[in-house]
C-alpha positions as CSV (number, residue, x, y, z in Angstrom):
1,M,-13.3,40.0,-12.8
2,N,-11.4,38.1,-14.9
3,R,-9.1,36.8,-12.1
4,S,-12.3,35.8,-10.4
5,V,-13.7,34.3,-13.6
6,R,-10.5,32.1,-13.7
7,L,-10.3,30.9,-10.0
8,C,-14.0,29.5,-10.7
9,S,-12.9,27.9,-14.2
10,F,-9.8,26.8,-12.6
11,G,-12.1,25.3,-9.7
12,L,-14.6,23.7,-12.3
13,L,-11.5,22.2,-13.5
14,L,-10.2,21.3,-10.1
15,A,-13.9,19.3,-9.5
16,A,-14.3,17.3,-13.1
17,L,-10.8,15.9,-12.4
18,A,-11.2,14.8,-9.2
19,V,-14.9,13.1,-10.5
20,P,-13.6,10.2,-12.3
21,A,-11.3,9.4,-8.4
22,L,-14.4,10.0,-6.4
23,A,-16.7,7.4,-8.9
24,Q,-14.1,4.7,-8.3
25,N,-15.5,1.9,-6.2
26,P,-13.6,0.7,-2.9
27,G,-13.6,-3.0,-4.5
28,E,-11.9,-1.4,-8.0
29,Q,-9.2,0.0,-5.6
30,V,-8.1,-2.7,-3.9
31,Y,-8.2,-5.1,-7.4
32,R,-5.9,-2.2,-8.7
33,M,-3.4,-2.2,-5.8
34,K,-3.2,-6.1,-5.0
35,C,-4.7,-8.3,-7.8
36,A,-4.4,-6.3,-11.5
37,M,-0.7,-7.6,-11.5
38,C,-1.4,-11.1,-12.1
39,H,-4.9,-11.0,-13.0
40,G,-4.9,-7.5,-15.0
41,A,-6.9,-4.7,-15.5
42,D,-9.5,-6.6,-17.1
43,G,-9.5,-9.9,-14.9
44,L,-9.2,-11.8,-18.5
45,A,-4.9,-13.0,-17.2
46,T,-3.2,-12.2,-19.8
47,T,-0.5,-10.2,-18.2
48,P,2.6,-11.9,-18.6
49,V,3.0,-13.2,-14.7
50,A,-0.9,-14.5,-15.4
51,K,1.1,-15.9,-18.3
52,M,3.9,-17.6,-16.5
53,M,1.9,-18.6,-13.4
54,S,-1.2,-20.2,-15.6
55,V,-3.6,-17.6,-13.7
56,P,-7.5,-18.5,-14.9
57,S,-9.1,-15.9,-16.8
58,F,-12.1,-14.6,-14.5
59,R,-14.2,-15.1,-17.6
60,S,-12.9,-18.8,-17.5
61,P,-16.6,-21.3,-17.4
62,V,-14.3,-22.5,-13.8
63,V,-14.1,-19.4,-12.1
64,M,-17.8,-18.1,-13.9
65,K,-19.0,-21.4,-11.6
66,M,-18.1,-20.5,-8.7
67,T,-20.2,-18.9,-6.0
68,E,-19.0,-15.5,-4.3
69,A,-18.1,-18.2,-0.8
70,E,-15.7,-19.5,-2.5
71,M,-14.5,-16.6,-4.4
72,I,-13.7,-14.8,-0.7
73,A,-12.4,-18.4,0.9
74,I,-9.9,-18.5,-2.1
75,T,-9.1,-14.4,-1.8
76,N,-8.7,-15.0,2.0
77,N,-7.0,-18.4,1.8
78,G,-4.6,-18.4,-1.2
79,K,-5.0,-21.6,-3.9
80,G,-2.1,-22.0,-5.8
81,K,0.5,-19.8,-6.3
82,M,-2.2,-17.1,-5.3
83,P,-0.8,-15.9,-1.5
84,A,-3.7,-15.5,1.0
85,F,-4.8,-12.1,1.9
86,K,-6.8,-12.6,5.4
87,G,-5.0,-10.5,7.7
88,K,-4.0,-8.2,4.6
89,L,-7.5,-6.9,3.6
90,T,-10.6,-6.5,5.7
91,D,-13.6,-8.6,5.2
92,A,-15.1,-5.8,3.8
93,Q,-12.4,-4.9,1.2
94,V,-12.4,-8.6,0.1
95,E,-16.4,-8.1,-0.6
96,Q,-16.1,-5.6,-2.6
97,V,-13.4,-7.0,-4.6
98,V,-15.4,-10.0,-5.5
99,A,-18.0,-7.9,-6.4
100,Y,-15.8,-5.6,-8.5
101,I,-14.6,-9.1,-10.1
102,R,-18.6,-10.3,-10.8
103,K,-18.4,-7.1,-12.6
104,L,-15.6,-8.1,-14.8
105,Q,-17.0,-11.2,-15.7
106,R,-19.7,-9.4,-17.7
């Protein structure tokens, strides 16, 4: 009986630890892998790389006024020092990242 209680508890613990990983949306996953190094985890561009490369914050007025289509084009084609991600990310991934960036702007 004791052993089955421990196994059940262990299983519940593993399930609880897995929930945050499952809750993370695909756009956030791609953002963390491809974008956060320069733009920062919060999109405020306060990382050393962002400062060195003059990366704008996603909350800057210029970026806030951009349409989704403009953001998708910049992500696909690059702009200034930002590399192009066309061929490296699928169209769906780019759209998911842009949607996640919109969440960071709130």
